[in-house]
KEPA-263905 format. One record per residue (C-alpha): residue number from 0; x, y, z. Coordinates in nm, 2 decimals. Last residue first. Layout:
# residues N
<atom><i>NUM</i><px>X</px><py>Y</py><pz>Z</pz></atom>
...
# end
This chain:
# residues 222
<atom><i>221</i><px>14.10</px><py>10.30</py><pz>16.32</pz></atom>
<atom><i>220</i><px>14.30</px><py>10.50</py><pz>16.07</pz></atom>
<atom><i>219</i><px>14.03</px><py>10.45</py><pz>15.81</pz></atom>
<atom><i>218</i><px>13.76</px><py>10.56</py><pz>16.05</pz></atom>
<atom><i>217</i><px>13.94</px><py>10.90</py><pz>16.07</pz></atom>
<atom><i>216</i><px>13.79</px><py>10.96</py><pz>15.72</pz></atom>
<atom><i>215</i><px>13.45</px><py>11.06</py><pz>15.85</pz></atom>
<atom><i>214</i><px>13.16</px><py>10.82</py><pz>15.86</pz></atom>
<atom><i>213</i><px>12.83</px><py>10.91</py><pz>15.70</pz></atom>
<atom><i>212</i><px>12.55</px><py>10.76</py><pz>15.91</pz></atom>
<atom><i>211</i><px>12.26</px><py>10.57</py><pz>15.75</pz></atom>
<atom><i>210</i><px>12.44</px><py>10.25</py><pz>15.85</pz></atom>
<atom><i>209</i><px>12.49</px><py>9.89</py><pz>15.72</pz></atom>
<atom><i>208</i><px>12.62</px><py>9.92</py><pz>15.36</pz></atom>
<atom><i>207</i><px>12.87</px><py>10.19</py><pz>15.44</pz></atom>
<atom><i>206</i><px>12.90</px><py>10.55</py><pz>15.34</pz></atom>
<atom><i>205</i><px>13.24</px><py>10.72</py><pz>15.39</pz></atom>
<atom><i>204</i><px>13.28</px><py>11.10</py><pz>15.40</pz></atom>
<atom><i>203</i><px>13.54</px><py>11.36</py><pz>15.30</pz></atom>
<atom><i>202</i><px>13.66</px><py>11.22</py><pz>14.97</pz></atom>
<atom><i>201</i><px>13.94</px><py>11.27</py><pz>14.71</pz></atom>
<atom><i>200</i><px>14.23</px><py>11.34</py><pz>14.94</pz></atom>
<atom><i>199</i><px>14.18</px><py>11.00</py><pz>15.09</pz></atom>
<atom><i>198</i><px>14.27</px><py>10.81</py><pz>14.77</pz></atom>
<atom><i>197</i><px>14.59</px><py>10.66</py><pz>14.91</pz></atom>
<atom><i>196</i><px>14.39</px><py>10.58</py><pz>15.22</pz></atom>
<atom><i>195</i><px>14.18</px><py>10.34</py><pz>15.00</pz></atom>
<atom><i>194</i><px>14.49</px><py>10.14</py><pz>14.90</pz></atom>
<atom><i>193</i><px>14.61</px><py>10.13</py><pz>15.26</pz></atom>
<atom><i>192</i><px>14.26</px><py>9.99</py><pz>15.35</pz></atom>
<atom><i>191</i><px>14.31</px><py>9.72</py><pz>15.08</pz></atom>
<atom><i>190</i><px>14.66</px><py>9.64</py><pz>15.21</pz></atom>
<atom><i>189</i><px>14.51</px><py>9.59</py><pz>15.56</pz></atom>
<atom><i>188</i><px>14.25</px><py>9.35</py><pz>15.41</pz></atom>
<atom><i>187</i><px>14.53</px><py>9.15</py><pz>15.24</pz></atom>
<atom><i>186</i><px>14.72</px><py>9.14</py><pz>15.57</pz></atom>
<atom><i>185</i><px>14.41</px><py>9.03</py><pz>15.76</pz></atom>
<atom><i>184</i><px>14.36</px><py>8.72</py><pz>15.55</pz></atom>
<atom><i>183</i><px>14.09</px><py>8.72</py><pz>15.29</pz></atom>
<atom><i>182</i><px>13.72</px><py>8.65</py><pz>15.34</pz></atom>
<atom><i>181</i><px>13.53</px><py>8.38</py><pz>15.15</pz></atom>
<atom><i>180</i><px>13.53</px><py>8.13</py><pz>15.43</pz></atom>
<atom><i>179</i><px>13.41</px><py>8.40</py><pz>15.66</pz></atom>
<atom><i>178</i><px>13.61</px><py>8.54</py><pz>15.95</pz></atom>
<atom><i>177</i><px>13.69</px><py>8.88</py><pz>15.81</pz></atom>
<atom><i>176</i><px>13.37</px><py>9.06</py><pz>15.91</pz></atom>
<atom><i>175</i><px>13.41</px><py>9.44</py><pz>15.95</pz></atom>
<atom><i>174</i><px>13.22</px><py>9.62</py><pz>16.23</pz></atom>
<atom><i>173</i><px>13.18</px><py>10.00</py><pz>16.25</pz></atom>
<atom><i>172</i><px>13.22</px><py>10.02</py><pz>15.88</pz></atom>
<atom><i>171</i><px>13.47</px><py>9.99</py><pz>15.59</pz></atom>
<atom><i>170</i><px>13.48</px><py>9.70</py><pz>15.35</pz></atom>
<atom><i>169</i><px>13.11</px><py>9.61</py><pz>15.40</pz></atom>
<atom><i>168</i><px>12.99</px><py>9.84</py><pz>15.12</pz></atom>
<atom><i>167</i><px>13.24</px><py>10.13</py><pz>15.10</pz></atom>
<atom><i>166</i><px>13.08</px><py>10.41</py><pz>14.91</pz></atom>
<atom><i>165</i><px>13.34</px><py>10.68</py><pz>14.93</pz></atom>
<atom><i>164</i><px>13.20</px><py>11.03</py><pz>14.91</pz></atom>
<atom><i>163</i><px>13.35</px><py>11.35</py><pz>14.78</pz></atom>
<atom><i>162</i><px>13.02</px><py>11.44</py><pz>14.59</pz></atom>
<atom><i>161</i><px>13.22</px><py>11.49</py><pz>14.27</pz></atom>
<atom><i>160</i><px>13.49</px><py>11.24</py><pz>14.36</pz></atom>
<atom><i>159</i><px>13.25</px><py>10.95</py><pz>14.40</pz></atom>
<atom><i>158</i><px>13.47</px><py>10.66</py><pz>14.48</pz></atom>
<atom><i>157</i><px>13.31</px><py>10.31</py><pz>14.48</pz></atom>
<atom><i>156</i><px>13.45</px><py>10.05</py><pz>14.72</pz></atom>
<atom><i>155</i><px>13.48</px><py>9.69</py><pz>14.61</pz></atom>
<atom><i>154</i><px>13.47</px><py>9.34</py><pz>14.76</pz></atom>
<atom><i>153</i><px>13.57</px><py>9.06</py><pz>14.52</pz></atom>
<atom><i>152</i><px>13.76</px><py>8.83</py><pz>14.76</pz></atom>
<atom><i>151</i><px>13.51</px><py>8.90</py><pz>15.04</pz></atom>
<atom><i>150</i><px>13.54</px><py>9.10</py><pz>15.36</pz></atom>
<atom><i>149</i><px>13.90</px><py>9.16</py><pz>15.26</pz></atom>
<atom><i>148</i><px>13.95</px><py>9.24</py><pz>14.90</pz></atom>
<atom><i>147</i><px>13.93</px><py>9.61</py><pz>14.82</pz></atom>
<atom><i>146</i><px>13.90</px><py>9.66</py><pz>14.44</pz></atom>
<atom><i>145</i><px>13.84</px><py>10.04</py><pz>14.39</pz></atom>
<atom><i>144</i><px>13.57</px><py>10.12</py><pz>14.14</pz></atom>
<atom><i>143</i><px>13.57</px><py>10.48</py><pz>14.01</pz></atom>
<atom><i>142</i><px>13.27</px><py>10.71</py><pz>13.97</pz></atom>
<atom><i>141</i><px>13.24</px><py>10.95</py><pz>13.67</pz></atom>
<atom><i>140</i><px>13.00</px><py>11.24</py><pz>13.73</pz></atom>
<atom><i>139</i><px>12.85</px><py>11.49</py><pz>13.48</pz></atom>
<atom><i>138</i><px>12.67</px><py>11.20</py><pz>13.32</pz></atom>
<atom><i>137</i><px>12.65</px><py>10.87</py><pz>13.50</pz></atom>
<atom><i>136</i><px>12.99</px><py>10.74</py><pz>13.39</pz></atom>
<atom><i>135</i><px>13.11</px><py>10.43</py><pz>13.58</pz></atom>
<atom><i>134</i><px>13.48</px><py>10.39</py><pz>13.56</pz></atom>
<atom><i>133</i><px>13.66</px><py>10.06</py><pz>13.63</pz></atom>
<atom><i>132</i><px>13.99</px><py>10.11</py><pz>13.83</pz></atom>
<atom><i>131</i><px>13.99</px><py>9.76</py><pz>13.97</pz></atom>
<atom><i>130</i><px>13.78</px><py>9.52</py><pz>13.77</pz></atom>
<atom><i>129</i><px>13.42</px><py>9.46</py><pz>13.65</pz></atom>
<atom><i>128</i><px>13.21</px><py>9.16</py><pz>13.57</pz></atom>
<atom><i>127</i><px>12.88</px><py>9.24</py><pz>13.41</pz></atom>
<atom><i>126</i><px>12.61</px><py>9.00</py><pz>13.55</pz></atom>
<atom><i>125</i><px>12.29</px><py>8.96</py><pz>13.35</pz></atom>
<atom><i>124</i><px>12.00</px><py>8.95</py><pz>13.59</pz></atom>
<atom><i>123</i><px>11.80</px><py>8.63</py><pz>13.64</pz></atom>
<atom><i>122</i><px>11.78</px><py>8.63</py><pz>14.02</pz></atom>
<atom><i>121</i><px>11.54</px><py>8.36</py><pz>14.13</pz></atom>
<atom><i>120</i><px>11.22</px><py>8.43</py><pz>14.33</pz></atom>
<atom><i>119</i><px>11.26</px><py>8.34</py><pz>14.70</pz></atom>
<atom><i>118</i><px>11.26</px><py>8.70</py><pz>14.82</pz></atom>
<atom><i>117</i><px>10.95</px><py>8.75</py><pz>14.61</pz></atom>
<atom><i>116</i><px>10.75</px><py>8.51</py><pz>14.83</pz></atom>
<atom><i>115</i><px>10.86</px><py>8.70</py><pz>15.15</pz></atom>
<atom><i>114</i><px>10.69</px><py>9.02</py><pz>15.04</pz></atom>
<atom><i>113</i><px>10.41</px><py>9.04</py><pz>15.29</pz></atom>
<atom><i>112</i><px>10.66</px><py>8.96</py><pz>15.56</pz></atom>
<atom><i>111</i><px>10.84</px><py>9.28</py><pz>15.47</pz></atom>
<atom><i>110</i><px>10.53</px><py>9.49</py><pz>15.54</pz></atom>
<atom><i>109</i><px>10.47</px><py>9.33</py><pz>15.88</pz></atom>
<atom><i>108</i><px>10.84</px><py>9.40</py><pz>15.97</pz></atom>
<atom><i>107</i><px>11.09</px><py>9.12</py><pz>15.96</pz></atom>
<atom><i>106</i><px>11.29</px><py>9.04</py><pz>16.27</pz></atom>
<atom><i>105</i><px>11.12</px><py>8.70</py><pz>16.34</pz></atom>
<atom><i>104</i><px>11.20</px><py>8.59</py><pz>15.99</pz></atom>
<atom><i>103</i><px>11.57</px><py>8.65</py><pz>16.03</pz></atom>
<atom><i>102</i><px>11.73</px><py>8.31</py><pz>16.08</pz></atom>
<atom><i>101</i><px>11.47</px><py>8.11</py><pz>15.88</pz></atom>
<atom><i>100</i><px>11.50</px><py>8.36</py><pz>15.60</pz></atom>
<atom><i>99</i><px>11.88</px><py>8.35</py><pz>15.59</pz></atom>
<atom><i>98</i><px>11.89</px><py>7.97</py><pz>15.57</pz></atom>
<atom><i>97</i><px>11.61</px><py>7.96</py><pz>15.31</pz></atom>
<atom><i>96</i><px>11.79</px><py>8.21</py><pz>15.09</pz></atom>
<atom><i>95</i><px>12.13</px><py>8.03</py><pz>15.13</pz></atom>
<atom><i>94</i><px>11.98</px><py>7.69</py><pz>15.03</pz></atom>
<atom><i>93</i><px>11.77</px><py>7.85</py><pz>14.75</pz></atom>
<atom><i>92</i><px>12.09</px><py>7.97</py><pz>14.58</pz></atom>
<atom><i>91</i><px>12.16</px><py>8.34</py><pz>14.51</pz></atom>
<atom><i>90</i><px>12.44</px><py>8.34</py><pz>14.77</pz></atom>
<atom><i>89</i><px>12.61</px><py>8.05</py><pz>14.59</pz></atom>
<atom><i>88</i><px>12.60</px><py>8.22</py><pz>14.25</pz></atom>
<atom><i>87</i><px>12.71</px><py>8.55</py><pz>14.41</pz></atom>
<atom><i>86</i><px>13.01</px><py>8.37</py><pz>14.57</pz></atom>
<atom><i>85</i><px>13.13</px><py>8.20</py><pz>14.25</pz></atom>
<atom><i>84</i><px>13.16</px><py>8.53</py><pz>14.06</pz></atom>
<atom><i>83</i><px>13.29</px><py>8.72</py><pz>14.36</pz></atom>
<atom><i>82</i><px>13.64</px><py>8.77</py><pz>14.20</pz></atom>
<atom><i>81</i><px>13.48</px><py>8.91</py><pz>13.89</pz></atom>
<atom><i>80</i><px>13.38</px><py>9.23</py><pz>14.06</pz></atom>
<atom><i>79</i><px>13.00</px><py>9.29</py><pz>14.02</pz></atom>
<atom><i>78</i><px>12.79</px><py>9.50</py><pz>13.78</pz></atom>
<atom><i>77</i><px>12.42</px><py>9.43</py><pz>13.74</pz></atom>
<atom><i>76</i><px>12.20</px><py>9.40</py><pz>13.43</pz></atom>
<atom><i>75</i><px>11.82</px><py>9.33</py><pz>13.39</pz></atom>
<atom><i>74</i><px>11.70</px><py>9.47</py><pz>13.72</pz></atom>
<atom><i>73</i><px>11.43</px><py>9.38</py><pz>13.97</pz></atom>
<atom><i>72</i><px>11.59</px><py>9.04</py><pz>14.05</pz></atom>
<atom><i>71</i><px>11.90</px><py>9.22</py><pz>14.17</pz></atom>
<atom><i>70</i><px>11.71</px><py>9.29</py><pz>14.49</pz></atom>
<atom><i>69</i><px>11.88</px><py>8.98</py><pz>14.63</pz></atom>
<atom><i>68</i><px>12.23</px><py>9.12</py><pz>14.59</pz></atom>
<atom><i>67</i><px>12.35</px><py>9.30</py><pz>14.90</pz></atom>
<atom><i>66</i><px>12.20</px><py>9.09</py><pz>15.18</pz></atom>
<atom><i>65</i><px>12.29</px><py>8.77</py><pz>15.00</pz></atom>
<atom><i>64</i><px>12.66</px><py>8.84</py><pz>14.98</pz></atom>
<atom><i>63</i><px>12.83</px><py>8.90</py><pz>14.64</pz></atom>
<atom><i>62</i><px>13.02</px><py>9.22</py><pz>14.69</pz></atom>
<atom><i>61</i><px>12.98</px><py>9.60</py><pz>14.63</pz></atom>
<atom><i>60</i><px>12.69</px><py>9.52</py><pz>14.39</pz></atom>
<atom><i>59</i><px>12.65</px><py>9.76</py><pz>14.10</pz></atom>
<atom><i>58</i><px>12.34</px><py>9.89</py><pz>13.92</pz></atom>
<atom><i>57</i><px>12.30</px><py>10.15</py><pz>13.64</pz></atom>
<atom><i>56</i><px>11.96</px><py>10.30</py><pz>13.61</pz></atom>
<atom><i>55</i><px>11.79</px><py>10.52</py><pz>13.34</pz></atom>
<atom><i>54</i><px>11.66</px><py>10.84</py><pz>13.50</pz></atom>
<atom><i>53</i><px>11.32</px><py>10.84</py><pz>13.65</pz></atom>
<atom><i>52</i><px>11.44</px><py>10.96</py><pz>13.99</pz></atom>
<atom><i>51</i><px>11.34</px><py>10.96</py><pz>14.36</pz></atom>
<atom><i>50</i><px>11.01</px><py>10.77</py><pz>14.37</pz></atom>
<atom><i>49</i><px>11.16</px><py>10.55</py><pz>14.10</pz></atom>
<atom><i>48</i><px>11.43</px><py>10.43</py><pz>14.34</pz></atom>
<atom><i>47</i><px>11.18</px><py>10.29</py><pz>14.58</pz></atom>
<atom><i>46</i><px>11.00</px><py>10.12</py><pz>14.30</pz></atom>
<atom><i>45</i><px>11.33</px><py>9.96</py><pz>14.20</pz></atom>
<atom><i>44</i><px>11.39</px><py>9.85</py><pz>14.56</pz></atom>
<atom><i>43</i><px>11.07</px><py>9.64</py><pz>14.56</pz></atom>
<atom><i>42</i><px>11.08</px><py>9.52</py><pz>14.92</pz></atom>
<atom><i>41</i><px>11.20</px><py>9.18</py><pz>15.05</pz></atom>
<atom><i>40</i><px>11.49</px><py>9.20</py><pz>14.81</pz></atom>
<atom><i>39</i><px>11.77</px><py>9.14</py><pz>15.06</pz></atom>
<atom><i>38</i><px>11.95</px><py>9.45</py><pz>14.96</pz></atom>
<atom><i>37</i><px>12.01</px><py>9.60</py><pz>14.61</pz></atom>
<atom><i>36</i><px>12.37</px><py>9.73</py><pz>14.62</pz></atom>
<atom><i>35</i><px>12.49</px><py>10.06</py><pz>14.48</pz></atom>
<atom><i>34</i><px>12.22</px><py>10.21</py><pz>14.25</pz></atom>
<atom><i>33</i><px>12.37</px><py>10.45</py><pz>14.00</pz></atom>
<atom><i>32</i><px>12.14</px><py>10.71</py><pz>13.83</pz></atom>
<atom><i>31</i><px>12.19</px><py>10.80</py><pz>13.47</pz></atom>
<atom><i>30</i><px>12.21</px><py>11.10</py><pz>13.24</pz></atom>
<atom><i>29</i><px>12.28</px><py>11.40</py><pz>13.46</pz></atom>
<atom><i>28</i><px>12.39</px><py>11.19</py><pz>13.76</pz></atom>
<atom><i>27</i><px>12.20</px><py>11.08</py><pz>14.07</pz></atom>
<atom><i>26</i><px>12.38</px><py>10.85</py><pz>14.32</pz></atom>
<atom><i>25</i><px>12.17</px><py>10.59</py><pz>14.51</pz></atom>
<atom><i>24</i><px>12.29</px><py>10.39</py><pz>14.80</pz></atom>
<atom><i>23</i><px>12.15</px><py>10.07</py><pz>14.95</pz></atom>
<atom><i>22</i><px>12.13</px><py>10.02</py><pz>15.32</pz></atom>
<atom><i>21</i><px>12.09</px><py>9.69</py><pz>15.51</pz></atom>
<atom><i>20</i><px>12.00</px><py>9.67</py><pz>15.88</pz></atom>
<atom><i>19</i><px>11.72</px><py>9.41</py><pz>15.85</pz></atom>
<atom><i>18</i><px>11.57</px><py>9.54</py><pz>15.53</pz></atom>
<atom><i>17</i><px>11.60</px><py>9.81</py><pz>15.26</pz></atom>
<atom><i>16</i><px>11.70</px><py>10.14</py><pz>15.40</pz></atom>
<atom><i>15</i><px>11.77</px><py>10.36</py><pz>15.10</pz></atom>
<atom><i>14</i><px>12.06</px><py>10.60</py><pz>15.14</pz></atom>
<atom><i>13</i><px>12.05</px><py>10.90</py><pz>14.90</pz></atom>
<atom><i>12</i><px>12.30</px><py>11.10</py><pz>14.70</pz></atom>
<atom><i>11</i><px>12.26</px><py>11.38</py><pz>14.44</pz></atom>
<atom><i>10</i><px>12.14</px><py>11.69</py><pz>14.64</pz></atom>
<atom><i>9</i><px>12.30</px><py>11.57</py><pz>14.96</pz></atom>
<atom><i>8</i><px>12.27</px><py>11.28</py><pz>15.21</pz></atom>
<atom><i>7</i><px>11.90</px><py>11.22</py><pz>15.17</pz></atom>
<atom><i>6</i><px>11.79</px><py>10.93</py><pz>15.40</pz></atom>
<atom><i>5</i><px>11.51</px><py>10.71</py><pz>15.27</pz></atom>
<atom><i>4</i><px>11.30</px><py>10.48</py><pz>15.48</pz></atom>
<atom><i>3</i><px>11.17</px><py>10.13</py><pz>15.51</pz></atom>
<atom><i>2</i><px>11.06</px><py>10.05</py><pz>15.86</pz></atom>
<atom><i>1</i><px>11.19</px><py>9.78</py><pz>16.10</pz></atom>
<atom><i>0</i><px>11.49</px><py>9.94</py><pz>16.27</pz></atom>
# end
């Protein structure tokens, strides 16, 4: 996939394809809109959001990896679990950005290549560190943060009971990476999945950070 596109899941929820297999999610409330992840930052994710809504924005990163945080540069304040505090600092570094760019530059679309310079701009957003059970009120809808260490120490899922969707970042998908230095052991990840399963009656679909598809809850058992 090499084109930016928007997938409408329902009246309030959108998946925004950002770059190189990364999706960001947007949930529209009555008073605010919540942007979940900001992608690599090759495109102007904020302008993409503004084509959908003019509501004030709240922004959260599901974890601190480069492909979920580099669009943070377009926002003043971003939420992140405190356990990924060191990780986001490292993944915002010029070293990581350069390494990622050299590995993926051949896969970038013509439009993305035009925005390479902004990929290297520093992220100066204020980070607000959140915790398990943190509530995000967007007006008429209060979403809950579930701390799910596994892929990274500070990975989170975001539960939207109103739309009955779990936004899972990289915690739940068709392929979960647990071999990174910042990953937990398998038992900790399994405990996180059990924690999510305990909330299963509150959602029907799972949205991940690397697919436009909505997974059903049987993915948890797998």
